[in-house]
C-alpha positions as CSV (number, residue, x, y, z in Angstrom):
1,M,15.7,165.5,98.3
2,P,15.9,168.6,96.1
3,V,15.5,171.9,97.9
4,I,14.7,175.2,96.4
5,R,14.9,178.4,98.4
6,L,11.8,180.7,98.4
7,A,14.0,183.7,97.9
8,E,15.4,182.2,94.7
9,V,11.8,181.8,93.4
10,Y,11.0,185.4,94.2
11,L,14.2,186.7,92.6
12,T,13.8,184.5,89.5
13,R,10.3,185.8,89.1
14,S,11.5,189.3,89.7
15,I,14.0,189.2,86.9
16,I,11.5,187.6,84.5
17,R,9.0,190.3,85.3
18,M,11.6,193.0,84.9
19,K,12.6,191.7,81.5
20,S,9.0,191.4,80.4
21,G,8.2,195.0,81.3
22,N,6.3,194.3,84.6
23,V,8.3,196.7,86.7
24,Q,5.8,196.8,89.5
25,G,5.8,193.0,89.8
26,A,9.6,193.0,89.7
27,A,9.7,195.6,92.5
28,D,7.1,193.7,94.6
29,D,9.1,190.4,94.4
30,L,12.4,192.1,95.2
31,N,10.7,193.8,98.2
32,V,9.4,190.5,99.6
33,V,13.0,189.2,99.7
34,R,14.6,192.3,101.1
35,A,11.9,193.0,103.7
36,R,12.1,189.4,105.0
37,S,15.8,189.8,105.9
38,W,15.6,193.4,107.1
39,D,16.3,194.0,110.8
40,S,15.2,197.4,111.9
41,A,17.2,197.1,115.2
42,I,20.4,196.6,113.3
43,A,19.7,199.0,110.5
44,G,18.4,201.7,112.7
45,S,15.4,202.3,110.5
46,E,12.3,200.6,109.0
47,Y,12.6,199.0,105.6
48,V,11.9,201.3,102.7
49,P,10.5,199.4,99.8
50,V,12.0,199.8,96.3
51,T,9.6,201.5,94.0
52,P,9.1,200.7,90.3
53,D,10.9,204.0,89.5
54,Q,14.0,202.9,91.4
55,I,14.4,199.2,90.5
56,T,17.0,198.0,88.0
57,E,18.0,194.7,86.7
58,A,21.4,195.2,88.5
59,M,19.6,195.5,91.8
60,I,17.9,192.1,91.3
61,H,21.1,190.4,90.2
62,E,22.9,191.9,93.2
63,E,20.2,190.7,95.6
64,R,20.4,187.2,94.1
65,L,24.1,187.2,94.5
66,I,23.7,188.1,98.2
67,E,20.9,185.5,98.8
68,M,22.5,182.7,96.9
69,W,26.2,183.5,97.4
70,N,27.2,179.9,98.4
71,E,24.7,177.8,96.5
72,G,27.0,177.1,93.5
73,D,24.6,178.0,90.7
74,R,25.9,181.4,89.6
75,L,27.3,180.0,86.3
76,N,24.1,178.4,85.4
77,Y,22.1,181.5,86.4
78,L,24.2,183.8,84.2
79,R,24.2,181.4,81.3
80,G,20.4,181.0,81.6
81,L,20.0,184.8,81.3
82,K,22.5,184.8,78.4
83,M,24.9,187.1,80.3
84,D,28.7,187.1,80.0
85,I,30.6,185.4,82.7
86,P,32.9,187.6,84.8
87,R,36.4,186.1,85.2
88,G,36.5,187.0,88.8
89,D,40.0,186.9,90.3
90,R,41.4,185.0,87.2
91,A,41.7,188.1,85.0
92,E,40.0,191.3,83.9
93,G,36.9,191.2,81.8
94,S,34.4,188.4,81.1
95,D,33.8,185.5,78.8
96,P,30.8,185.1,76.6
97,Y,28.2,182.8,78.1
98,T,28.5,180.6,74.9
99,S,32.2,180.0,75.4
100,E,33.2,176.3,75.3
101,I,35.1,176.7,78.5
102,F,31.7,176.5,80.3
103,I,30.6,173.2,78.7
104,Y,31.1,170.3,81.1
105,P,32.7,167.2,79.5
106,M,30.5,164.1,79.2
107,P,31.7,161.3,81.5
108,Q,33.4,158.5,79.6
109,S,31.3,156.0,81.5
110,E,28.3,157.5,79.8
111,T,29.7,157.9,76.3
112,I,31.0,154.3,75.9
113,Y,27.5,152.9,76.4
114,N,25.5,155.4,74.5
115,E,26.4,155.8,70.8
116,N,24.3,159.0,70.7
117,L,26.8,160.6,73.0
118,G,29.8,159.9,70.8
119,G,30.6,156.5,72.1
């Protein structure tokens, strides 16, 4: 059964709203996710919402990285947004999202039976 996390939905909508110029909507969605996980007892203060004047795309990407850190979809997320892929601990810099190193090979069991896939 496929499962999707509600935080992922809010953060996806937040980045879409941000890119389309709806900064208020982007901030609202980001605040829903952040406020849900805020613990005043641990933080020592109440949650202070992000305002439209403060929000940046980087804040949304960072929050998504925190929320989805172990979900295994970071590559597809970055490619979907046409963002370069950081090399992480492999080397300095990044690779373009269009690089062939990110294209998964088609399984031979599929290509031999489907001539449209090169078989």
